N, C-alpha and C positions, 0 to 999 in steps of 0.2 A: 289768119284765122279771126277768127271774129272774138271782140272780148267780149267777158261778162260784165253785163250791165250791172249795177248796183246801186240802189239807191238807201242812204242812209238817214234814217227820221230820228234825230233826237232832241233834247231839250238844253244841252250844257253846250254853248258855243267852243269852247275849248275842246271838249271832247272830242265833239262831232268832226272839228278841224283835224284831231289828231286822226281817227277812223277812216276818215276819207283820202288822208295822206299815206298812210297802209296799205290802205286797199291800192292805190294808185302805183304802190311801190311794185306790185305784183304785175308783171307784163301780161298776162292774161285775162286781167283785171280792169274795168272802168269804173270810177266811183264818184260818186257826188252826194251833197245831202242837204236839207234842209229842216227848219227847226218848226215847220206851221203845219197843221195837219191837212188844211185844204189845199195847201204847195204838193203834199205826199200826193193826194189824190188826182189833181190835176197834171202834176209830172208824168204819175202811171198812166192816166188815160192816155196821154199824148207822146209816149215814150216804152219803146218794148224792154222793159226792164225784167231782167232775169232774176232778181232777187231783190227784197224789200229787208233792212236790215233795221230793228227797232233797239233806240237805245235806251239810256235809264233816264228819267226824270219825267217819263210821258203820263200824264194822268191818264188813270184806268179808263175813261169815259171816250178821251179821244182816241187812245189806241182801240179800243171796240170799234170806234165808229171805223177807222181806217181798215181795221180787218174785216169788219162786215161789209163795208164798201167796196172793196176791191176783193174780196170773194165772191160776190156778186157780178165786177166788173170785168176781173182777171182773174178768174178761177185757176188758173195756172202759174200765177205768179207763186211765189216760195217766199213766204215770210215766216223771219227767223228772228229772236229775240238776243240781243248782242249784251252778255253780262258781264262786259269790261275783262281785265286781266291780261292783257298787254297782247302782242301782234301774236304769239302762238295761237291764244285761245280763239282770235277774231279768225286768223285762217282755219283752223279746225271747224270753227261755226259755220263757214262759208264755204269750205270745201263738202262737209258734212251734209249741209243744206242742198248743194249742188249735185251730190251722190244719192238724194233721195232719203237721208236720215231725217222720219220725222219727227224724233224725240227732241228735236230743239225747235219742234213749232207745235202749236196746238191751235184748235178751231174756239172760235167764240160764235155761238149764235147769236139770233137777234133775240131772243128769250132764254137764257140758258133754264129756267125753271118749269118749261111748258113739256108737257108730256109726247 
């Protein structure tokens, strides 16, 4: 059985490590993490991730760049905000995203004020 590939982008090294560890406790998932915006884009270009999980502390301009860039390069990649709160919420966010629950995701356009 193919594992669900999850990339985690966050700015707090301890939290990032914990989230990746929790993801990897699930036998059906494989997670890895990064704290660098450019590495997120590069990894997603060269790997087949099913989900990008965005942690806290990411500057809005970096999140926007990642969302817009990957929206163009990998339109099928699910991008979900992780709000913290422990392993139960994390699992719920991941399962919801994989099941197609778009409430955890939102789109950012190049210019949100354009008509």
